[in-house]
DRENDO-1510 file (C-alpha; in Angstrom, 1 decimal, always signed):
<recs>
REC; n; res; u; v; w
REC; 1; MET; +165.9; +110.6; +98.4 .
REC; 2; ASP; +164.9; +111.2; +94.7 .
REC; 3; ALA; +166.4; +108.8; +92.2 .
REC; 4; PRO; +168.9; +110.4; +89.7 .
REC; 5; ARG; +167.2; +111.6; +86.5 .
REC; 6; ASP; +169.6; +109.7; +84.2 .
REC; 7; SER; +168.6; +106.4; +85.9 .
REC; 8; LEU; +165.0; +106.9; +84.9 .
REC; 9; ALA; +165.5; +106.7; +81.1 .
REC; 10; ILE; +163.1; +104.3; +79.4 .
REC; 11; ASN; +165.0; +101.3; +78.1 .
REC; 12; THR; +162.4; +98.6; +77.4 .
REC; 13; GLY; +160.9; +100.1; +74.3 .
REC; 14; PRO; +157.1; +100.3; +73.9 .
REC; 15; VAL; +156.2; +97.6; +76.5 .
REC; 16; ALA; +153.5; +98.2; +79.1 .
REC; 17; LEU; +154.1; +97.0; +82.7 .
REC; 18; ILE; +150.9; +95.7; +84.3 .
REC; 19; PHE; +150.4; +94.8; +88.0 .
REC; 20; GLU; +147.5; +92.6; +88.8 .
REC; 21; GLY; +145.6; +93.4; +92.1 .
REC; 22; GLY; +145.2; +90.8; +94.8 .
REC; 23; GLY; +145.2; +92.4; +98.2 .
REC; 24; MET; +148.0; +91.1; +100.5 .
REC; 25; ARG; +148.9; +88.6; +97.8 .
REC; 26; ASN; +150.8; +91.5; +96.3 .
REC; 27; ALA; +153.4; +91.0; +99.0 .
REC; 28; TYR; +154.8; +88.3; +96.7 .
REC; 29; THR; +154.8; +90.6; +93.6 .
REC; 30; ALA; +156.3; +93.6; +95.5 .
REC; 31; ALA; +159.5; +91.6; +95.1 .
REC; 32; VAL; +159.1; +91.8; +91.3 .
REC; 33; LEU; +158.9; +95.6; +91.6 .
REC; 34; ALA; +162.0; +95.5; +93.7 .
REC; 35; THR; +163.9; +93.5; +91.2 .
REC; 36; LEU; +162.8; +95.6; +88.2 .
REC; 37; VAL; +163.9; +98.8; +90.0 .
REC; 38; GLU; +167.2; +97.4; +91.3 .
REC; 39; GLU; +168.0; +96.1; +87.8 .
REC; 40; GLY; +167.2; +99.4; +86.2 .
REC; 41; ILE; +164.4; +98.0; +84.0 .
REC; 42; ASN; +162.4; +101.1; +83.0 .
REC; 43; PHE; +159.1; +100.7; +81.3 .
REC; 44; PRO; +157.3; +103.7; +79.7 .
REC; 45; LYS; +154.0; +103.2; +81.6 .
REC; 46; ALA; +152.8; +101.2; +84.6 .
REC; 47; TYR; +149.2; +100.1; +85.1 .
REC; 48; GLY; +147.5; +98.7; +88.2 .
REC; 49; VAL; +144.2; +98.3; +89.9 .
REC; 50; SER; +143.4; +97.5; +93.6 .
REC; 51; ALA; +146.7; +96.6; +95.4 .
REC; 52; GLY; +148.3; +96.6; +92.0 .
REC; 53; ALA; +147.7; +100.3; +91.8 .
REC; 54; GLU; +150.0; +100.7; +94.8 .
REC; 55; LEU; +152.7; +98.8; +93.1 .
REC; 56; ALA; +152.3; +100.7; +89.8 .
REC; 57; CYS; +152.7; +104.0; +91.7 .
REC; 58; ASP; +155.6; +102.7; +93.8 .
REC; 59; TYR; +157.3; +101.5; +90.6 .
REC; 60; VAL; +157.1; +104.9; +89.0 .
REC; 61; ALA; +158.4; +106.4; +92.2 .
REC; 62; ARG; +161.2; +103.8; +92.3 .
REC; 63; ASP; +160.1; +103.3; +95.9 .
REC; 64; VAL; +161.2; +99.7; +96.8 .
REC; 65; LEU; +161.3; +100.5; +100.5 .
REC; 66; ARG; +157.7; +101.6; +100.6 .
REC; 67; ALA; +156.4; +98.7; +98.5 .
REC; 68; LYS; +158.0; +96.1; +100.7 .
REC; 69; ALA; +157.1; +97.8; +104.0 .
REC; 70; LEU; +153.4; +98.3; +103.0 .
REC; 71; PHE; +152.9; +94.6; +102.2 .
REC; 72; THR; +155.1; +93.0; +104.8 .
REC; 73; LYS; +155.1; +95.4; +107.9 .
REC; 74; ALA; +152.1; +97.8; +107.8 .
REC; 75; THR; +149.7; +95.1; +109.1 .
REC; 76; ASP; +151.6; +95.3; +112.5 .
REC; 77; LEU; +150.0; +98.7; +113.0 .
REC; 78; PRO; +146.7; +98.2; +114.9 .
REC; 79; GLU; +145.0; +101.0; +112.9 .
REC; 80; ALA; +145.9; +99.4; +109.6 .
REC; 81; GLY; +143.0; +96.9; +109.9 .
REC; 82; GLY; +141.4; +94.0; +111.5 .
REC; 83; ILE; +138.1; +93.0; +113.1 .
REC; 84; PHE; +138.0; +96.2; +115.2 .
REC; 85; THR; +138.4; +98.6; +112.3 .
REC; 86; PHE; +135.9; +96.6; +110.3 .
REC; 87; LEU; +133.2; +96.7; +113.0 .
REC; 88; THR; +133.8; +100.4; +113.5 .
REC; 89; GLY; +133.1; +101.2; +109.9 .
REC; 90; ARG; +136.7; +101.7; +108.7 .
REC; 91; GLY; +137.1; +98.5; +106.8 .
REC; 92; PHE; +138.9; +95.2; +107.4 .
REC; 93; PHE; +141.8; +97.0; +105.8 .
REC; 94; ASN; +141.7; +100.7; +106.9 .
REC; 95; THR; +142.6; +102.2; +103.5 .
REC; 96; THR; +142.2; +105.8; +104.7 .
REC; 97; PHE; +144.8; +105.2; +107.4 .
REC; 98; VAL; +147.2; +103.2; +105.2 .
REC; 99; PHE; +147.1; +105.4; +102.2 .
REC; 100; ASP; +146.4; +108.8; +103.6 .
REC; 101; GLU; +147.3; +109.2; +107.2 .
REC; 102; LEU; +150.4; +107.1; +107.1 .
REC; 103; ALA; +151.8; +109.0; +104.1 .
REC; 104; ARG; +151.2; +112.3; +105.9 .
REC; 105; GLN; +153.1; +111.0; +109.0 .
REC; 106; ALA; +155.9; +109.2; +107.2 .
REC; 107; GLU; +158.3; +112.1; +106.5 .
REC; 108; ALA; +158.2; +113.3; +110.1 .
REC; 109; GLU; +158.6; +109.8; +111.4 .
REC; 110; ARG; +161.7; +109.2; +109.4 .
REC; 111; ARG; +163.6; +111.7; +111.6 .
REC; 112; LYS; +162.8; +109.5; +114.7 .
REC; 113; ALA; +162.9; +106.1; +113.0 .
REC; 114; GLN; +165.3; +104.7; +115.6 .
REC; 115; GLN; +163.1; +105.6; +118.6 .
REC; 116; SER; +160.5; +102.8; +118.3 .
REC; 117; PRO; +159.6; +99.9; +116.0 .
REC; 118; THR; +156.3; +101.6; +115.1 .
REC; 119; ALA; +158.1; +104.8; +114.0 .
REC; 120; LYS; +160.4; +102.7; +111.9 .
REC; 121; ILE; +157.5; +101.0; +110.1 .
REC; 122; VAL; +155.8; +104.4; +109.4 .
REC; 123; ALA; +159.1; +105.9; +108.2 .
REC; 124; ASP; +159.5; +103.2; +105.6 .
REC; 125; LEU; +156.0; +104.1; +104.2 .
REC; 126; ALA; +157.1; +107.6; +103.0 .
REC; 127; PHE; +156.3; +108.0; +99.3 .
REC; 128; ASP; +159.0; +109.5; +97.0 .
REC; 129; TYR; +156.8; +112.0; +95.1 .
REC; 130; GLY; +159.9; +113.8; +93.8 .
REC; 131; THR; +161.0; +110.7; +91.8 .
REC; 132; PHE; +157.4; +109.9; +90.9 .
REC; 133; ALA; +157.0; +113.4; +89.3 .
REC; 134; ALA; +160.4; +113.4; +87.6 .
REC; 135; ASN; +160.1; +110.0; +86.1 .
REC; 136; PRO; +159.3; +110.1; +82.3 .
REC; 137; ALA; +157.2; +107.0; +82.8 .
REC; 138; ASP; +153.5; +107.5; +83.3 .
REC; 139; VAL; +151.1; +105.5; +85.5 .
REC; 140; GLN; +147.5; +104.6; +85.3 .
REC; 141; VAL; +145.2; +103.4; +88.2 .
REC; 142; GLU; +141.5; +102.7; +88.0 .
REC; 143; ALA; +138.5; +102.5; +90.2 .
REC; 144; LEU; +134.8; +101.6; +89.7 .
REC; 145; ASP; +132.4; +104.6; +90.0 .
REC; 146; LEU; +129.8; +103.3; +92.4 .
REC; 147; GLY; +127.2; +105.8; +91.2 .
REC; 148; ASP; +127.0; +104.7; +87.6 .
REC; 149; GLY; +129.1; +101.5; +87.4 .
REC; 150; THR; +131.7; +103.0; +85.0 .
REC; 151; THR; +135.4; +102.7; +85.2 .
REC; 152; LYS; +137.4; +105.8; +86.1 .
REC; 153; ALA; +141.1; +106.0; +85.1 .
REC; 154; TRP; +143.7; +108.4; +86.5 .
REC; 155; THR; +147.1; +109.1; +85.2 .
REC; 156; LYS; +150.1; +111.0; +86.6 .
REC; 157; ARG; +148.6; +114.4; +85.5 .
REC; 158; ASP; +145.7; +113.7; +87.8 .
REC; 159; MET; +148.1; +113.3; +90.8 .
REC; 160; PRO; +149.9; +116.6; +91.5 .
REC; 161; SER; +150.8; +115.7; +95.1 .
REC; 162; THR; +151.3; +112.7; +97.3 .
REC; 163; ALA; +147.8; +113.2; +98.8 .
REC; 164; GLU; +146.3; +113.0; +95.3 .
REC; 165; VAL; +148.2; +109.8; +94.6 .
REC; 166; MET; +147.2; +108.2; +97.9 .
REC; 167; VAL; +143.5; +108.9; +97.6 .
REC; 168; ARG; +143.4; +107.3; +94.2 .
REC; 169; ILE; +145.2; +104.2; +95.4 .
REC; 170; ALA; +142.8; +104.0; +98.3 .
REC; 171; ALA; +139.8; +104.2; +95.9 .
REC; 172; SER; +141.3; +101.5; +93.7 .
REC; 173; CYS; +141.9; +99.3; +96.8 .
REC; 174; SER; +138.4; +99.8; +98.2 .
REC; 175; TYR; +137.4; +96.1; +98.1 .
REC; 176; PRO; +133.6; +95.7; +98.1 .
REC; 177; VAL; +131.9; +95.2; +101.5 .
REC; 178; PHE; +135.3; +94.8; +103.4 .
REC; 179; THR; +136.4; +98.5; +103.0 .
REC; 180; PRO; +134.5; +101.7; +102.8 .
REC; 181; LYS; +134.0; +103.5; +99.4 .
REC; 182; VAL; +136.3; +106.4; +98.7 .
REC; 183; VAL; +134.9; +109.8; +97.5 .
REC; 184; ILE; +136.9; +111.8; +95.0 .
REC; 185; ASP; +135.5; +115.1; +93.6 .
REC; 186; GLY; +132.1; +114.1; +94.9 .
REC; 187; ARG; +132.0; +110.7; +93.3 .
REC; 188; PRO; +132.0; +107.4; +95.3 .
REC; 189; TYR; +134.5; +104.7; +94.2 .
REC; 190; ILE; +135.2; +101.1; +94.9 .
REC; 191; ASP; +137.9; +98.6; +93.9 .
REC; 192; GLY; +139.3; +99.0; +90.4 .
REC; 193; GLY; +139.4; +95.3; +90.0 .
REC; 194; MET; +135.7; +95.3; +89.7 .
REC; 195; GLY; +135.8; +97.6; +86.6 .
REC; 196; THR; +136.4; +97.0; +82.9 .
REC; 197; SER; +140.0; +95.9; +83.5 .
REC; 198; HIS; +138.7; +93.0; +85.7 .
REC; 199; GLY; +141.9; +93.1; +87.7 .
REC; 200; VAL; +144.5; +93.2; +84.8 .
REC; 201; CYS; +144.7; +96.4; +82.8 .
REC; 202; LEU; +145.3; +94.7; +79.4 .
REC; 203; GLY; +142.5; +96.6; +77.7 .
REC; 204; ALA; +143.7; +100.0; +79.0 .
REC; 205; ALA; +147.2; +99.4; +77.8 .
REC; 206; ARG; +146.0; +98.4; +74.4 .
REC; 207; ALA; +143.9; +101.5; +74.2 .
REC; 208; ASP; +147.1; +103.5; +74.8 .
REC; 209; GLY; +148.7; +101.8; +71.7 .
REC; 210; PHE; +150.8; +99.1; +73.4 .
REC; 211; GLU; +151.2; +95.8; +71.7 .
REC; 212; ARG; +153.6; +94.1; +74.1 .
REC; 213; PHE; +152.8; +93.6; +77.8 .
REC; 214; PHE; +154.9; +92.5; +80.9 .
REC; 215; ILE; +152.1; +91.3; +83.2 .
REC; 216; VAL; +152.8; +90.6; +86.9 .
REC; 217; ARG; +150.1; +88.2; +88.2 .
REC; 218; THR; +149.2; +87.4; +91.8 .
REC; 219; GLN; +147.9; +83.8; +91.2 .
REC; 220; PRO; +149.7; +80.7; +89.9 .
REC; 221; ARG; +149.5; +79.8; +86.3 .
REC; 222; GLY; +146.2; +78.2; +85.3 .
REC; 223; PHE; +144.2; +79.9; +88.1 .
REC; 224; ARG; +140.6; +80.8; +87.2 .
REC; 225; LEU; +137.8; +82.4; +89.3 .
REC; 226; PRO; +134.8; +80.2; +90.1 .
REC; 227; PRO; +131.3; +81.7; +89.7 .
REC; 228; LEU; +130.0; +83.8; +92.6 .
REC; 229; ARG; +128.6; +81.6; +95.4 .
REC; 230; PRO; +125.0; +82.4; +96.4 .
REC; 231; LEU; +126.0; +83.9; +99.7 .
REC; 232; LYS; +128.5; +86.3; +98.0 .
REC; 233; ARG; +125.9; +87.2; +95.4 .
REC; 234; PHE; +123.4; +87.9; +98.1 .
REC; 235; THR; +125.9; +90.0; +100.1 .
REC; 236; TYR; +126.7; +92.1; +97.0 .
REC; 237; ARG; +123.0; +92.6; +96.2 .
REC; 238; LEU; +122.4; +93.7; +99.8 .
REC; 239; ALA; +125.4; +96.0; +99.9 .
REC; 240; TYR; +124.7; +97.6; +96.5 .
REC; 241; ALA; +120.9; +97.5; +96.5 .
REC; 242; THR; +120.8; +101.1; +95.1 .
REC; 243; HIS; +123.7; +100.7; +92.7 .
REC; 244; ASP; +122.4; +98.3; +90.0 .
REC; 245; ALA; +125.2; +99.0; +87.5 .
REC; 246; ALA; +128.0; +98.3; +90.0 .
REC; 247; TYR; +126.2; +95.2; +91.2 .
REC; 248; GLU; +126.1; +93.9; +87.6 .
REC; 249; GLU; +129.8; +94.5; +87.2 .
REC; 250; LEU; +130.5; +92.5; +90.4 .
REC; 251; LEU; +128.1; +89.7; +89.3 .
REC; 252; HIS; +129.8; +89.1; +85.9 .
REC; 253; ARG; +133.4; +89.7; +86.9 .
REC; 254; PRO; +134.4; +86.0; +87.3 .
REC; 255; GLU; +133.5; +85.1; +83.7 .
REC; 256; LEU; +135.0; +88.3; +82.3 .
REC; 257; TYR; +138.2; +87.8; +84.4 .
REC; 258; ASP; +138.6; +84.2; +83.3 .
REC; 259; ARG; +138.0; +85.1; +79.6 .
REC; 260; GLN; +140.7; +87.8; +79.9 .
REC; 261; LEU; +143.2; +85.3; +81.4 .
REC; 262; ASP; +142.5; +83.0; +78.5 .
REC; 263; GLU; +143.4; +85.8; +76.1 .
REC; 264; ILE; +146.5; +86.6; +78.0 .
REC; 265; ASP; +147.6; +83.0; +77.8 .
REC; 266; GLU; +147.1; +83.1; +74.0 .
REC; 267; LEU; +149.1; +86.4; +73.7 .
REC; 268; GLU; +151.8; +84.8; +75.7 .
REC; 269; ARG; +152.0; +81.9; +73.2 .
REC; 270; GLN; +152.2; +84.5; +70.4 .
REC; 271; GLY; +155.1; +86.3; +72.2 .
REC; 272; ALA; +153.2; +89.5; +72.9 .
REC; 273; VAL; +153.0; +88.9; +76.7 .
REC; 274; TYR; +155.5; +87.9; +79.4 .
REC; 275; GLN; +153.6; +86.6; +82.4 .
REC; 276; PHE; +155.2; +86.5; +85.9 .
REC; 277; CYS; +153.0; +83.9; +87.7 .
REC; 278; PRO; +153.8; +82.9; +91.3 .
REC; 279; LYS; +154.9; +79.3; +91.5 .
REC; 280; THR; +152.8; +79.1; +94.7 .
REC; 281; MET; +150.6; +81.5; +96.6 .
REC; 282; PRO; +151.0; +80.8; +100.3 .
REC; 283; ILE; +148.8; +83.8; +101.5 .
REC; 284; THR; +145.4; +85.2; +100.7 .
REC; 285; TYR; +144.2; +88.7; +100.0 .
REC; 286; MET; +143.3; +89.2; +103.7 .
REC; 287; THR; +146.5; +87.7; +105.3 .
REC; 288; LYS; +147.6; +90.0; +108.2 .
REC; 289; SER; +150.5; +88.0; +109.6 .
REC; 290; ALA; +153.7; +90.0; +109.0 .
REC; 291; LYS; +155.8; +86.8; +109.3 .
REC; 292; ARG; +153.8; +85.1; +106.5 .
REC; 293; LEU; +153.8; +88.2; +104.4 .
REC; 294; ALA; +157.6; +88.6; +104.7 .
REC; 295; ALA; +158.0; +84.9; +103.8 .
REC; 296; ALA; +155.8; +85.4; +100.7 .
REC; 297; TYR; +158.0; +88.4; +99.7 .
REC; 298; GLY; +161.1; +86.2; +100.0 .
REC; 299; LEU; +159.5; +83.6; +97.8 .
REC; 300; GLY; +158.7; +86.3; +95.2 .
REC; 301; LEU; +162.2; +87.6; +95.3 .
REC; 302; ALA; +163.7; +84.2; +94.8 .
REC; 303; GLN; +161.5; +83.6; +91.8 .
REC; 304; ALA; +162.1; +87.1; +90.3 .
REC; 305; ARG; +165.9; +86.6; +90.5 .
REC; 306; GLU; +165.5; +83.2; +88.9 .
REC; 307; GLU; +163.4; +84.6; +86.0 .
REC; 308; LEU; +165.5; +87.8; +85.5 .
REC; 309; PRO; +167.5; +86.4; +82.6 .
REC; 310; ARG; +164.3; +85.5; +80.8 .
REC; 311; TRP; +162.9; +89.0; +81.5 .
REC; 312; ARG; +166.0; +90.5; +79.9 .
REC; 313; GLU; +165.9; +88.2; +76.9 .
REC; 314; TRP; +162.2; +88.9; +76.3 .
REC; 315; LEU; +162.7; +92.7; +76.6 .
REC; 316; GLY; +165.8; +92.7; +74.5 .
REC; 317; LEU; +168.0; +94.1; +77.2 .
</recs>
């Protein structure tokens, strides 16, 4: 059901909401989305790349049910991913199935949600496009153009239907090597975390004029990426042998990502950033166990509720 229009009024002032990517680690931060929505904290624009793109769109759609189900239940569906889908060319996480086919099935499945556990999971993955469109808040998701190595950004005006939302989320979540590239308007795209936002859309939000940022991270405070190991460097070189620009972006991402986190820490000291950093991260970006994912969501929810008074104070609510 669409959210009432009067519940969507922006009330945070000019503060950007930014969801970091992180694959299935976003099960933890889906609970942050749930808390923001349930508490009626309405930012003017949400940004996200990779799995953070899903949360950004779900936030604008006020779709708590979908966000939770996608990161805690969808892995129970055999077609969602695994070794079989990887070996058959559909990716370790089958993004076409998760973000396109499931969204197409979800509304019909809602009517028979009580008939089987599988139908219930699919029903929970329906996307509330009505609220997404009605919300005065904008959204921005990004992906890396595999052809020329540039970063492509899409906002709400580029997403006139659920299908257009889903294909852009799929492109932003197309993790190198593990998932197939996604083609939009004839251009091939891979994971937005490999582009100029390096996983956190701070630069994009600044370019839009924001000076304060509520950033939802998927790694504990102090985390930094190590340099690429030789095997991973070789794998990227082999996979993108004909895409030099994209390979260079992948090669230099760790140092650029770490430099950005240093900057975010400094902005936090200055009061321009609020960082939600998981106290612990018990799962990886490839975790498929629904039980472990649900436990991570529970930990995220507990931390979000604990930090909520500080969120309100920082936002002036």
